[in-house]
N, C-alpha and C positions, 0 to 999 in steps of 0.2 A: 209374073215377075213382081217382086216387092217394089213398092214405090220409093222414090228417093226422098229422104227427109230434107236434104240440101242439094240444090242443083246449081252449079256454076257453069254459065254458058258463054263461051268465047270472051272471057274477062280480060281486059287490059286496064291496068291502073298503076299509080305511082304517086310521086310527090312533085308538085309544081310542073315543070316542063320535063321532068325525068320519069319515063315510063319504066317500071321495074318488072311488072308481069305482063306478058304478051300472049293474048289469045289462048287463055287456059280454060279448058272445059273439064268438069269433074262432077260425078254423081256420087252421093254418099247415102247408103241405105241405112235405115234405122237399125241400131244394134251393132254397128261396126266400130272397131277401133282403127282409126286411120292415122298413120304416122307420116308427117311431112318432113322430108329430108332434102338436103342440098347444101352447097357451099355458103359461106357468109356472103350476104348481098344478093342471094338468089330470089328473095321475095317471100320467104316463109312467113315471117311476121306480118308482112304487108298483106298476104293472103288472109290471115286471121282478121286483121283490121278491116279488110273489105267486107267480111261476113258480118261484122258488127256495125257496119256503116260509118266507121271512123274515117276510112279512106273510100272515097266515092269512085265508082267505075268511070273510066274514060270511054270504054266501049264494053258491050256485053251486059249481062245481068246476073243477079244472084237471087234464087228463090228459096225460101224456107217454107216447107210444107205447102208448096205450090203458090206462095205469095211473094211478090217482089219485096225484098228486104226494106227498101226506102219507104214502102207503103205501110209498114207495120209500126204502130206507135211505140215510142221508146220504152215505156213501162211494160207493154205487152211483150216486146222482144226480150226484155230483161227477165221476164217470167218463163221464157222458153229457151233462151240461150245464155249460158253462164261462162265467164272468162276467168282463168287463173293466169296471172302474168308471170314474167321471169323472176322478178324481185318483189318480195313482199316487205313493205316498209315497216320498221319497228315502231308502230304507232303507240301513243300514250293512252291506251285503253286496254281493258282486260280482254282476254281471248274470247270470252263469251260475248262481250259487247261487240267485238269485231265481227264475230260470226253472225250475230243478229242483224248486222247491216245488210246481209243478203235478203232480208225480208222487206226492205224498203220499197221494192217494186209493187208490193201488195198493200201498202198503206193507203187508206182512204184519205180524202181531202180533210184536212184539219186533224188527222190522226198523228199523235206525237209519241205514243207509247206502244210497245209490242203487246200483242194479245197472248192469251194462254196457248193458243195453237202455235204461235211463233216460238214461244219458249220450249214447247214440247218438240217441235221440229229441230230447233237448235240442239237440244239435248240428244235427240236421236242421232244426228249427224256428228256431234262431238263424240258420242260413243263409238260410232262406226269408224271414225278417223282416229280414234284413240287420243283425242284432245280433251276429253272431259276432265282428266286429272289436271289439266292446265288452265281450266276455265277462269280461275280467279287471279291468274298471273297476268302481268302486263305483257303486251306483245313485244315490248322492248326488252323484256327479261328472258325470253325464250330463244332457242337456237334457230338458225335459218331453216333447218329441216322441219322443226316444229311449226314455224310460221307458215311454211308451205302447206303443211297438213291443215292448219287453221284456215288458210285461204281456200283449200279444196272444200272444207266443211262449209265455209261461207257461200261458196258457189252452189253447193248441194241444197242449202236451205232455200235457194231460189226455185227449187223443184224443176230444174230445166229438163228439156228433152235432148238438148245438145250441149256438151261440155267442150269448151275450147281451152287448150293449155299451151302456153308459149314457153317451151323449154322448162318443164316442171322440175327437172332434176339438175339444172345447171348450178354449179358451185356447191353441190352436195356430195358427201362421201358415199362410198359404195353401199353402205348400210341403208342410208336414207333414200338412195336411188331405188334400191330393191323394194323398200317399204312403200314408197309413193307409187311406183309403177305397178306393184302387186295390188295395192289398194284400187288403183284405176281399173285394173283388170277385173277385180272383184265387183266393183260398182257396175261395170259393164255386164257382168254375168248375172248378178243378183237383182239389179234394178232395170236392166235393159237399156242402160244409158248409152247413147251414141257419143263417141269421143273422137275429137280431131285434135291431134297434138303435134307441135313442133318438137323434134328430137334431134340433137346434134350427134349423139353417139349412135353410130350405125348398128352396133351390136345390140344396144338396148332397143332401138327401133325394130330390129329384126325379131327380137324375142317377144315383144309385147304388142305388136301390131298385127291385125288381120290382113291389112293391106297398106302399101306404102305409096306415097306420092313423091316422086323425085323431080325437083325443079333444077333447071339449068341456068346458071348465072350468065353464061356466054351470050344467050339470046333471050332470056326471060321466059322461055317456053317450058311447058311440062315435058320432061324428057321421057318419062315412063310411069305408069301406074300399074299395080298388080300385087300379087303376094310377095312376101320377102324373097322367095326363091326366084320369082320372075324379075324382080327389080334389082336385087343385089347381085349383080354379076361382075366379074373382073373387068369386062369391057365397059360396062356402064359407069363404074367408079373411075376408071381411067379417063373416059370421055368427059365426065362431069367435074370430077375433082382434080383430074390431071395427076393422079397418084397411083402408082402400081401397087396392087394388093394380091394376096392369095386368099381364096375363100374355101373354107371347109365346113362340113356339117357339125353343128354342136352335138356332141355324142349323147346328150340327154334329151334335148328337145327336137333335134333334127333340123333346126333352123340354120340359115347361113351364118357363119361366123367369120368376120373379116380380120385378116392379119396384114400388117404393113409388110411389103416386100423389101425389107431393109437390105441395102447394098453393102453394109459394113460387116456382114457376117464373115468371120474368119473360118 
């Protein structure tokens, strides 16, 4: 059996006296695309923050490549795990300068400038993410979708083994949603990149994930993990979201497609 790149073992964590996630266990194998789904407040972002050691476990442990996350030096962890957040701030720097920030974990002591290798890597991932044409523009001058692509390029120049994305398509139109999730799928296939992403839209999660992790806000537990077909059932969505739905197969992909069971149909 393939070894887990990330192992979450009986994890409980939260903020202050409030525990958000209770007793969650999960193994992620190298090369998977995992979608984390669940209602608002169910702990999806908290789970990502615990992997990067921003939120410390109350109980349980998280291992990356067999090592406890807290024992891995910050710079070393940043060379192996990259994060793309929900909102990318419109910084007053060029797109290329922003993307090159992803090389900071590789800087030596007293190094203040990028190396030739850093520039070449930035160019490679700007080309891959179709942001090379934007490289001289300010981050504040480009669209939200373009900033999200630049953020993914910045994460990729870290040369990570694991990419964490927190709602990478939130606030984006359908064109940019398809562009970004299609890119993530391509990165997974071409680079062997392991991806763990929070996705609000259940249909997008179904289409672009190999496996889903469904968190339950009612008790903070993991409700179910498995393929989209195993997780996205009418009963599961009713139980976790409290919303009646109808599920059909997407006629093109065969993946589950969720429709609201609207009561107002005449």
